[in-house]
C-alpha positions in Angstrom: 119.1 -44.1 164.0 115.7 -42.4 165.3 115.3 -38.8 164.8 115.6 -38.6 168.6 119.2 -39.8 168.4 120.1 -37.8 165.2 119.7 -34.4 167.2 116.2 -33.6 165.6 112.5 -33.1 166.8 110.8 -36.5 167.2 107.3 -36.5 165.4 104.7 -36.8 167.8 101.9 -39.0 166.8 98.6 -36.9 166.9 96.2 -37.7 169.8 93.4 -40.2 169.3 91.0 -38.8 171.2 91.3 -34.9 173.1 88.0 -35.7 175.3 84.9 -33.2 175.8 86.6 -30.4 176.0 88.0 -30.4 172.2 86.1 -32.4 170.5 86.8 -32.6 166.8 84.3 -30.6 164.2 84.3 -32.0 161.4 84.3 -29.3 158.1 80.8 -28.6 156.7 80.7 -29.4 153.6 81.2 -26.4 150.7 83.8 -25.2 153.0 86.5 -23.1 151.7 89.2 -25.5 153.1 91.4 -22.6 152.8 88.9 -20.4 154.5 90.5 -19.6 158.3 88.1 -20.8 160.7 86.4 -23.0 158.0 83.8 -20.4 157.5 81.5 -20.4 154.3 82.7 -18.2 151.9 80.0 -15.8 150.2 79.9 -16.0 146.6 81.3 -12.9 144.7 78.8 -10.4 143.4 79.7 -10.4 139.8 81.8 -8.1 137.8 80.7 -5.4 136.3 80.9 -6.4 132.1 83.1 -3.7 130.3 82.9 -3.8 126.8 85.7 -5.7 124.9 87.3 -3.1 122.7 86.9 -5.3 119.2 89.3 -3.7 116.7 86.9 -2.3 113.6 86.9 -4.4 110.5 89.4 -3.1 107.8 87.1 -1.9 104.9 88.6 -3.2 101.4 89.3 -0.8 99.3 87.2 -0.6 96.6 88.5 2.7 94.7 90.7 0.5 92.1 87.9 -1.6 90.9 85.5 1.2 90.2 88.8 2.7 88.3 89.2 0.0 86.5 85.3 -0.7 85.3 85.4 3.0 84.4 88.6 2.6 82.5 87.0 -0.4 80.4 83.4 1.1 79.6 85.5 4.2 78.5 87.7 2.1 76.3 84.6 0.6 74.8 82.9 3.6 73.9 86.1 4.8 72.5 86.3 1.6 70.3 83.2 2.2 69.0 82.8 5.8 68.5 86.0 4.8 66.6 84.4 2.4 64.4 82.1 4.7 63.9 83.7 7.4 63.0 86.0 5.5 60.5 82.7 4.0 58.9 81.4 7.9 58.7 85.0 9.4 57.2 85.4 6.7 54.8 82.2 7.0 53.2 82.0 10.9 53.2 85.6 10.5 51.2 84.2 8.2 48.9 80.8 10.5 48.2 82.8 13.5 47.3 85.5 11.8 45.1 82.8 10.2 43.1 81.0 13.7 42.7 84.4 15.7 42.1 85.7 13.1 39.6 81.9 12.8 38.0 82.3 9.0 38.6 79.1 6.4 38.4 77.6 6.5 41.2 77.7 2.6 41.7 81.9 3.0 41.4 83.9 0.4 43.3 86.0 2.4 45.3 87.9 1.4 48.4 88.4 4.5 51.4 91.1 3.0 54.1 91.7 5.8 56.2 95.0 5.3 58.1 96.1 6.4 61.9 93.3 6.6 64.8 90.5 8.6 63.3 89.0 10.7 66.3 92.2 12.6 67.2 92.7 13.1 63.5 88.5 14.5 63.6 89.6 16.7 66.5 93.1 18.5 64.5 90.9 18.8 61.2 93.4 17.0 59.0 93.6 13.4 57.9 97.0 12.2 58.3 96.5 9.2 55.6 93.9 8.4 52.9 94.3 5.3 50.3 91.4 5.1 47.6 91.8 1.9 45.6 89.7 0.6 42.8 89.9 -2.3 40.8 88.5 -0.5 37.2 88.0 3.0 36.1 87.3 4.4 33.1 90.1 6.6 32.1 89.4 8.0 28.6 89.7 5.3 26.1 91.6 3.5 28.8 90.2 1.4 31.8 92.6 0.3 34.3 93.1 -0.1 38.1 93.7 3.0 40.4 95.6 3.1 43.5 96.2 7.0 45.3 98.0 7.8 48.5 97.2 10.9 50.0 98.2 13.0 53.3 97.4 15.9 55.3 93.9 15.9 53.7 91.4 18.7 55.1 88.7 18.1 56.8 87.1 21.4 56.9 88.6 23.5 54.1 92.2 24.4 53.1 94.6 22.6 50.9 95.5 18.9 50.6 99.3 17.9 51.9 100.1 15.6 48.9 98.3 12.6 46.6 100.3 10.7 44.9 98.7 7.8 42.5 98.9 5.0 39.9 96.9 3.0 37.2 97.6 0.4 35.4 96.8 -0.6 32.1 96.9 -3.9 30.9 98.2 -4.8 27.5 94.7 -5.3 25.8 93.9 -1.5 27.1 96.8 0.0 25.8 96.5 -1.8 22.7 93.0 -0.3 22.1 94.0 3.3 23.1 97.1 3.0 21.1 95.2 1.7 17.9 92.6 4.7 18.4 96.0 7.6 18.4 98.6 6.2 15.6 96.5 7.6 13.0 99.0 6.3 9.6 100.7 4.2 11.2 98.2 0.9 11.7 99.1 -1.2 14.7 97.2 -4.8 15.2 99.1 -5.8 18.4 100.2 -4.5 21.7 102.6 -6.7 23.7 105.0 -5.6 26.5 108.2 -7.2 26.7 110.5 -6.2 29.6 110.7 -2.1 29.7 109.5 -1.6 26.4 106.0 -1.7 24.6 106.1 -4.3 21.4 103.9 -3.1 18.3 103.2 -5.2 15.2 101.1 -4.1 12.0 101.6 -3.2 8.7 102.9 -0.4 6.2 102.8 0.0 2.4 106.4 1.0 1.5 106.6 1.6 -2.5 103.4 0.4 -3.2 103.8 -3.1 -1.3 102.3 -4.1 2.3 105.1 -4.7 4.4 104.8 -6.3 8.3 106.3 -4.4 10.8 107.2 -4.2 14.2 108.5 -1.3 16.7 109.9 -1.4 19.8 108.4 1.7 21.5 109.9 3.4 25.3 106.5 4.4 27.3 106.7 7.8 28.7 104.5 10.6 30.1 104.2 14.2 29.2 101.6 17.2 29.6 98.7 14.6 29.9 100.0 12.3 27.3 100.8 8.9 27.5 103.9 8.9 24.9 105.7 6.1 23.2 109.0 6.7 21.1 109.9 4.0 18.8 114.0 3.0 19.3 113.7 0.4 16.6 111.5 -0.9 13.7 111.7 -4.0 11.7 110.3 -3.8 8.2 110.3 -7.8 6.9 113.7 -8.5 7.6 115.5 -5.3 7.8 115.8 -3.8 11.5 116.8 -0.5 11.7 116.9 2.5 14.6 116.3 6.2 14.2 120.1 6.6 13.3 120.4 4.3 10.5 117.0 4.5 9.4 117.9 8.7 8.8 121.1 7.5 7.0 119.2 4.7 4.8 117.9 5.5 1.3 114.9 4.8 2.4 115.1 7.6 5.5 112.6 9.3 3.8 110.0 6.2 3.9 111.1 5.1 7.6 111.1 8.7 9.1 107.8 8.7 10.4 107.9 5.3 11.8 110.3 6.8 14.4 107.6 9.7 15.0 106.2 9.6 18.8 103.0 8.3 19.4 101.1 10.0 22.0 97.5 9.1 23.5 96.5 11.6 25.2 94.0 11.2 28.5 94.3 14.9 29.6 90.6 15.8 29.0 89.6 12.3 31.5 91.4 13.8 34.0 91.2 16.4 36.7 93.2 19.3 35.5 95.1 19.5 38.6 96.2 16.1 38.5 99.4 15.7 36.3 101.2 12.5 34.8 104.9 12.4 35.9 105.7 8.7 34.5 104.5 5.6 32.4 106.6 2.4 33.2 106.8 -1.6 32.5 105.8 -3.6 35.1 105.2 -7.2 34.7 102.0 -7.7 32.5 100.7 -4.0 32.9 101.9 -0.1 32.1 102.1 1.4 35.3 101.5 5.5 35.1 102.3 7.8 38.1 101.2 11.0 38.7 100.5 13.6 41.4 97.9 16.0 42.1 98.2 19.8 42.9 97.6 21.0 46.5 95.3 23.6 45.6 92.9 20.7 44.6 90.9 20.9 47.5 90.5 24.6 47.3 90.3 25.5 43.5 87.1 24.1 41.8 88.8 25.0 38.9 91.4 21.9 39.1 88.7 19.8 39.6 87.2 20.5 36.0 88.9 18.2 33.2 91.8 19.1 31.3 92.4 19.7 27.8 94.5 18.2 25.1 97.4 19.9 22.6 95.8 20.7 19.8 96.6 18.6 16.9 
């Protein structure tokens, strides 16, 4: 069925020729086919160039890096200053101790200052100072010495506290005891448990008899003390109680007298012996210093031994 039969408008064919009155004019090249009349569209004037708004570049914050560098530099300066201050303080303490105690200039003496030194210099006190030497001559004894001091004043004032020890080997003790035993000849000294053992010989009723003494060490008034607890004479062993009741009591009594070795005249008057004990292969003497030893020059002078 055709379009006319279906009731629609039929499509008429385009006329092939309209004659001279209506010639078909071709569109000019370059014409805008969408422009009425087929005219040439003039070129559009260029749009004014407006500046494009570009967001500003976000600058990276640099201050954390600067602060970090400053902290590192400051830390380096503090560490360097701490090491320098520690060395200077240790050297000054060593020099003052050697001078005060009249020790040899080349005396081996190690000084260790505890904690961070710089803040302690600001407060004017050193919290913890440790002094140690492997060999110091104290009277007839040469021993290792160790001292712990707290509250050490830098610009004057009293000392907080100072306690220490010195160790006496058996051979050093033997030398000291031999020089102080007087009428009781001692040939050897050994350390046995908590006691000191001294051996020698004694004349009893005109005969020379081997002697062995068990001595308990102690300290009092600037003296090292050795109190006999038992004596073995030949094959006979007696203590102080049995010696008194023995028929030989008068002869044995001198053997039980406390032997003393005075070192007060080799120590500053402000240093006080507080104890003496056996520790392994050595005797350990403990002592403490008077707090005024840093303010009273008299306490730095050597003490005195009891008369007689």
